[in-house]
C-alpha positions in Angstrom: 50.5 -91.9 -88.8 50.1 -91.3 -92.4 53.3 -91.0 -94.2 52.8 -87.1 -95.1 52.2 -86.0 -91.7 55.4 -87.1 -90.1 57.9 -84.3 -90.3 61.3 -84.1 -88.3 61.2 -82.7 -84.8 63.4 -80.3 -83.2 63.9 -81.5 -79.4 66.0 -79.8 -76.5 68.7 -82.4 -75.1 67.8 -82.3 -71.1 71.2 -82.7 -70.4 73.4 -79.9 -72.8 69.8 -77.7 -73.6 71.2 -77.7 -77.3 68.2 -78.1 -80.1 68.9 -81.3 -82.1 66.6 -82.8 -84.8 64.8 -86.0 -84.5 64.3 -87.2 -88.1 61.1 -89.0 -89.8 63.5 -92.1 -90.1 64.8 -92.0 -86.6 60.7 -91.5 -85.2 60.0 -94.6 -87.6 62.6 -96.7 -85.6 61.5 -95.3 -82.4 58.1 -96.1 -83.1 58.9 -99.8 -84.5 60.6 -100.6 -81.3 58.0 -98.8 -79.0 60.6 -96.2 -77.9 59.6 -92.6 -76.7 61.1 -89.8 -78.1 64.7 -89.2 -77.2 65.8 -86.8 -73.9 69.1 -86.2 -75.1 71.3 -85.1 -78.1 73.5 -87.9 -79.7 76.7 -86.4 -78.0 75.0 -86.3 -74.6 73.6 -90.2 -75.3 76.8 -91.3 -76.3 78.3 -90.0 -73.1 76.0 -91.3 -70.7 76.4 -95.0 -72.5 80.2 -94.3 -72.1 79.6 -93.3 -68.4 77.2 -96.1 -67.5 79.6 -98.8 -69.2 82.7 -97.3 -67.2 81.0 -97.6 -64.3 79.6 -101.2 -64.9 83.0 -102.4 -65.5 84.7 -101.1 -62.3 81.8 -102.7 -60.4 82.6 -106.0 -61.8 86.1 -106.0 -62.1 87.1 -103.9 -59.2 88.7 -106.5 -56.8 89.2 -104.6 -53.3 91.5 -105.7 -50.7 91.3 -104.7 -47.5 94.7 -103.4 -45.8 95.8 -101.5 -42.6 97.9 -98.4 -43.2 101.8 -99.0 -42.2 101.8 -95.5 -40.7 98.3 -94.7 -38.8 96.8 -98.0 -38.4 93.6 -97.2 -39.9 91.8 -100.1 -42.4 91.4 -99.1 -46.0 90.5 -100.7 -49.3 92.8 -100.8 -52.2 92.1 -102.7 -55.5 96.3 -103.6 -55.5 97.1 -106.8 -53.3 100.1 -106.1 -51.1 103.5 -107.9 -51.9 105.5 -109.6 -49.3 107.5 -107.1 -47.2 106.0 -103.9 -48.9 104.6 -101.4 -47.0 101.1 -100.1 -47.8 99.5 -96.6 -46.8 96.1 -95.3 -47.1 95.7 -91.9 -49.4 95.9 -89.4 -46.6 99.5 -91.0 -45.2 100.8 -91.9 -49.0 99.9 -87.7 -49.9 101.9 -86.8 -46.8 104.8 -89.3 -47.4 105.0 -88.1 -51.2 104.5 -84.6 -50.2 
């Protein structure tokens, strides 16, 4: 592609619908990397990355403990380990108790 023919492109974000500029410099960078034109504006792109990282951390770092609710007897999973002598409740029973 000849240097003079490249111009900024106006693209539409597929998430928020806003128009954004895909600059000549960005086009060259994307071309060097072999990437396609972006689908999302910078705001939505960053938000997507943040959510992806947050989900990855939750999955990798979350430790789940199986417990039996002291009120209703149902099994449930929690991220907290029961301390000796402590009562634990499933979410539904906890809501009723905290009322």
